C-alpha positions in Angstrom: 18.1 -15.6 71.1 20.0 -17.2 68.2 22.9 -15.5 66.5 22.3 -14.0 63.1 24.8 -15.0 60.4 25.1 -13.1 57.2 25.6 -15.8 54.5 25.4 -13.6 51.4 24.8 -9.8 51.0 24.9 -7.7 47.9 22.7 -5.1 46.2 20.1 -7.6 45.1 19.8 -10.0 48.0 20.8 -10.7 51.6 20.6 -14.2 53.0 20.7 -14.5 56.7 20.9 -17.7 58.9 19.0 -17.6 62.2 19.0 -20.9 64.0 17.6 -23.5 61.7 16.1 -21.0 59.2 17.6 -19.2 56.2 15.9 -15.8 55.6 16.4 -14.5 52.0 15.6 -10.8 51.6 15.3 -9.9 48.0 15.0 -6.5 46.3 12.8 -8.1 43.6 9.8 -10.1 44.8 9.7 -12.0 41.6 13.0 -13.7 42.4 11.6 -15.4 45.5 8.7 -16.8 43.4 11.1 -18.2 40.9 13.1 -19.8 43.7 10.0 -21.4 45.3 9.0 -22.8 41.9 12.5 -24.2 41.4 12.4 -25.9 44.8 9.1 -27.5 43.9 10.4 -28.8 40.6 13.8 -30.1 41.8 14.2 -33.8 41.3 16.1 -34.2 44.6 15.1 -33.6 48.2 15.1 -29.9 49.0 14.6 -28.0 52.3 11.0 -26.9 52.9 9.9 -23.3 52.3 8.5 -22.3 55.7 6.9 -19.1 54.6 7.0 -16.3 52.1 6.1 -12.7 53.0 7.6 -10.5 50.4 10.4 -9.4 50.4 11.4 -12.3 52.8 11.5 -16.0 52.0 12.1 -18.4 54.9 13.7 -21.8 54.1 14.5 -24.5 56.6 18.1 -25.4 57.1 19.1 -28.9 56.0 20.6 -30.9 58.8 24.2 -32.1 58.5 27.3 -30.3 57.6 28.4 -28.4 54.5 30.1 -30.4 51.8 32.4 -27.4 51.2 32.9 -23.7 51.3 33.2 -21.6 48.1 36.8 -20.5 47.6 38.2 -23.1 50.0 39.7 -26.5 49.2 37.2 -29.4 49.3 37.3 -31.3 52.6 36.8 -34.5 50.5 40.4 -34.2 49.2 42.0 -33.2 52.6 43.5 -36.6 53.2 44.3 -37.5 49.6 
């Protein structure tokens, strides 16, 4: 079984990472609908929505590595 990583958790939403899938559990089902619509309208490649069964939205993880971590220095400037 894959490990479960808590990415974000607060009173409105929890985002979990399980293997290659992000699971977004939202207190308000309307938030997931807005996010799905935003992904569909984005003018850049976005990860696919795998499924949506309120209150959970499953989104594929994008291959590659993170460009940065909030609150930490950018790895792009590490050698500068």
